[in-house]
C-alpha positions as CSV (number, residue, x, y, z in Angstrom):
1,M,142.5,123.3,96.3
2,E,139.9,125.5,94.7
3,Y,136.6,126.1,96.2
4,R,133.2,127.3,95.1
5,Y,130.8,128.9,97.6
6,I,127.1,128.3,97.7
7,D,125.0,131.0,99.3
8,T,122.5,129.3,101.6
9,G,120.5,132.5,102.1
10,K,121.1,132.4,105.8
11,T,123.0,135.2,107.6
12,S,125.5,135.0,110.5
13,R,127.2,137.6,112.8
14,K,130.5,137.1,111.1
15,R,129.5,137.8,107.4
16,K,126.5,138.8,105.5
17,H,125.8,135.4,104.1
18,D,126.6,132.1,105.7
19,D,128.2,130.3,102.7
20,V,128.8,126.6,102.3
21,T,132.2,125.7,101.0
22,V,132.2,122.9,98.3
23,G,135.4,121.5,97.0
24,K,135.8,121.9,93.3
25,S,137.3,118.5,92.8
26,F,134.5,115.9,92.9
27,A,133.2,112.6,91.5
28,Q,129.6,112.0,90.5
29,L,127.8,108.8,91.2
30,Y,125.0,108.0,88.8
31,S,121.8,106.0,89.2
32,G,122.4,102.3,89.4
33,A,125.8,102.6,91.1
34,F,124.4,101.3,94.4
35,R,123.1,98.2,92.6
36,L,126.6,97.4,91.3
37,F,128.2,98.4,94.6
38,A,125.8,96.1,96.7
39,R,127.1,93.1,94.7
40,I,130.7,93.7,95.9
41,S,131.3,91.0,98.4
42,T,134.6,91.9,100.1
43,P,135.4,94.9,102.3
44,C,138.7,95.3,100.4
45,A,137.0,95.7,97.1
46,K,134.6,98.3,98.5
47,D,137.5,100.3,100.0
48,L,139.5,100.0,96.8
49,F,136.6,101.2,94.7
50,F,136.1,104.4,96.7
51,W,139.9,105.0,96.9
52,A,140.1,104.5,93.0
53,I,137.3,107.1,92.5
54,E,139.3,109.6,94.5
55,K,142.5,108.9,92.8
56,C,141.6,108.4,89.2
57,D,142.3,111.0,86.6
58,K,139.7,112.9,84.8
59,W,139.3,110.2,82.2
60,N,138.5,107.7,85.0
61,H,141.8,105.9,84.6
62,I,143.6,104.3,87.5
63,A,146.7,102.1,87.8
64,F,146.3,98.9,89.9
65,N,150.0,98.0,89.4
66,K,152.3,97.2,92.3
67,A,152.8,100.9,93.0
68,G,149.2,101.7,92.9
69,R,148.3,98.7,95.1
70,S,151.0,99.8,97.6
71,A,149.7,103.4,97.7
72,F,146.2,102.1,98.4
73,I,147.4,99.7,101.1
74,A,149.4,102.6,102.8
75,E,146.6,105.1,102.6
76,H,144.0,102.6,103.9
77,F,146.3,101.7,106.8
78,I,146.7,105.4,107.8
79,A,143.0,106.1,107.5
80,S,141.7,102.9,109.3
81,G,144.6,101.2,111.1
82,H,143.9,98.0,109.1
83,R,146.4,96.7,106.6
84,Y,145.5,94.7,103.5
85,A,147.9,92.1,102.0
86,D,148.8,92.7,98.3
87,E,147.2,89.5,97.4
88,T,144.0,90.6,98.8
89,V,144.1,93.8,96.9
90,K,144.8,91.9,93.7
91,K,141.6,89.7,94.4
92,A,139.7,93.0,95.0
93,V,140.8,94.3,91.6
94,K,139.4,91.0,90.1
95,V,136.1,91.5,92.0
96,L,135.7,95.1,90.7
97,T,136.3,93.9,87.1
98,D,134.0,90.9,87.4
99,E,131.2,93.1,88.7
100,G,131.6,95.6,85.9
101,L,132.8,98.5,88.1
102,C,136.1,98.8,86.1
103,V,137.6,97.4,82.9
104,S,141.2,96.8,82.1
105,I,142.6,99.1,79.4
106,S,146.2,97.7,79.5
107,E,147.8,96.3,76.5
108,E,148.9,92.6,77.2
109,S,152.5,93.3,76.2
110,K,153.0,96.3,78.5
111,R,151.5,94.8,81.7
112,S,150.8,98.3,83.1
113,A,147.7,97.2,85.0
114,T,145.7,100.4,83.9
115,Y,141.9,100.3,84.5
116,M,139.0,102.5,83.7
117,I,136.2,103.0,86.3
118,N,132.9,102.4,84.6
119,P,131.9,105.9,83.4
120,Y,128.2,104.9,83.3
121,Y,128.2,104.9,87.1
122,V,131.1,107.1,88.3
123,W,132.4,110.3,86.6
124,K,135.3,112.5,87.8
125,T,134.7,115.8,86.1
126,K,131.7,118.1,85.3
127,S,132.2,118.1,81.6
128,R,129.5,116.2,79.7
129,T,131.5,116.1,76.6
130,D,134.4,114.4,78.3
131,R,132.1,111.9,79.9
132,Y,130.5,111.2,76.5
133,E,133.9,110.5,75.0
134,V,134.9,108.2,77.8
135,V,131.7,106.3,77.6
136,K,132.3,105.7,73.9
137,A,135.8,104.5,74.7
138,Y,134.4,102.2,77.3
139,I,132.0,100.7,74.8
140,N,134.8,100.2,72.4
141,I,136.9,98.4,75.0
142,L,134.0,96.1,75.8
143,K,133.4,95.4,72.1
144,D,137.1,94.6,71.7
145,E,136.8,92.0,74.5
146,G,133.9,90.3,72.6
147,N,131.0,91.6,74.7
148,Q,127.7,92.2,73.2
149,I,126.6,95.9,73.6
150,Q,122.9,96.8,73.4
């Protein structure tokens, strides 16, 4: 893992500046994300959303196929000691798509269960150009599904 150091301006006995270490890999949450997140009704969907933010690629893509769901279930169990059933996770995916936090980008014939986390509210990289391209792709996905975009 790579790190960036932010100089706080404070000094300590050990070094000249007391630096704060910040992980280079991060996700940004934009204004309005709380409004959507507050509408998520199940604990599993909330847990799945935050796990997906951490695990998605730089284009906000995540697979919620059997392997992806199993990985979430295992990691959640290790972190919390609570195990979700696969059917519960499937319902959580539906909640996330119904609330607009993610959208399916899978082709019907391939059944790959690939989703995109809504780039209006969550973004994985610092590149504005990449985010712009993904927002355009997201809009096109919504248009292909017959949604009206304003």
